[in-house]
Steps between C-alpha positions, in 0.01 A plus 500: 500500500737783394210716387385555852830687574520713180497875541476476878704612797527210743555590862704199619846358554641441151603144574147403606373619156792380285460145622143505375592597145546228240829437321580700186210753532673839512661684213711749694599574860609858592580550863723653765494333844589669832880523498557415865665842535473529877711189550813694399851545619478864401343772714287702258182299565566466874579853627231703326696630207296293253568447135390597148127473562279800583514598865715192577180297520679162494646577848159384630484198273183425308139537624490148653853374449813636664747384223743355754563123481821300550664493159492114466130496585431782257692335216319172563159675487581683183642189335174309579303787346724489201453123449124556498533786249712277267240223532200722404649678201449340159775353283511837319468699819737718695562654840635851553618498865626830634740495797779699648864406537665634809816483706471298817791470748723644231405251225255511208170323551383428149191283576642178339359337811151555350541447127773237491299227319263697273533553121662844531529649149629852567553766769352840434637793690243751616698819549308726735538871537685627807564283803670532838799323653579497879799268466853630422603141393344502152360722232148635489255230380287635219340186348291201568488174294224329314555128456360403165403133544357335198385158392628356170235628262478858625550776245477877531248696308608628153767775528525477883846350462620843395501609867834469680542326831554815703167691563530854647161567653411728793367328810138576597466783747127572536363179646387393850672166468857515646665344187284522191579397145527790252225477234767552227701196619203267498378641170836422346485140620140412410495685168822316401300178500187363341397345830126510578484375869723693733560395863648706782520309824617811696256750355555786736342816372378334181736628236520168312115480499466862381747450212363159398143636495608813313661281233196283468657200674354285783662513842500301829618704794580349843565723796515413870406843622128591487596867509716469190226297334246777554757761370562295191129464428443876550791560260351266240169688521680828443685358207175426324469882454864604501716208395861523624631322185358774278831680488655190338209343300139536399340330801251216451164488677513362853296196588317483828732441792396345830694370796514156653535511876538215743206441733575322826236246606499335840687168496552511124787598279498840336279506196505755223197695389454785256419825673465836330641796694325755278 
């Protein structure tokens, strides 16, 4: 069953796909969900000033998601996703879940409302370059967090434990997605493991897929936006010629990548089929 999803971008809601996956089938999850930034007590995302991303793209939300839910609803949704992710990873599997702490109504919001009952092993600080602060009540935020969630038998690749837990990596600037992963960040994560099957349930512009393929690993990418799916597939094709991981490693040969898109049939549930966009 899992083979039908390998090395494919799946255009669907992540929960619809995750529920179809068997227990203990994934080696590694690397993901960063929408942060719910537009539901904020601050003003930077509301009055047009924006944030750290190119051209303040997150002011408009994502392509088909406005990133503005009541916080309790958002936390419940993300916790449900997290429970599925914990279920599908193997006993030697792990989840690297990137999120952002922020100040809301004068108090730190550290996302314990999402990860409160998972096997959290470590918190990695991703220190970004630059940043912007519109609030005189606290210092300029220059980092995000990566929750390193691991089941009991997970081990890092040889020598990867020499990395510290603060990673200073520039955020991605040249990308049509409003909040893309930097290739260097995902390369650091995946190459620090021996994991073969990598899942990203919020694939976005495809960075996790690009890095996994470049390192000779298998990936499963889930993305709700058809636009971002097409962008990710185009990016994967370009990487067959000019791999983005080449600056860090000798890239592996890419396998063929095709998307899975939902097809709506009258009076039937959505069914998945394989459809090549090339």
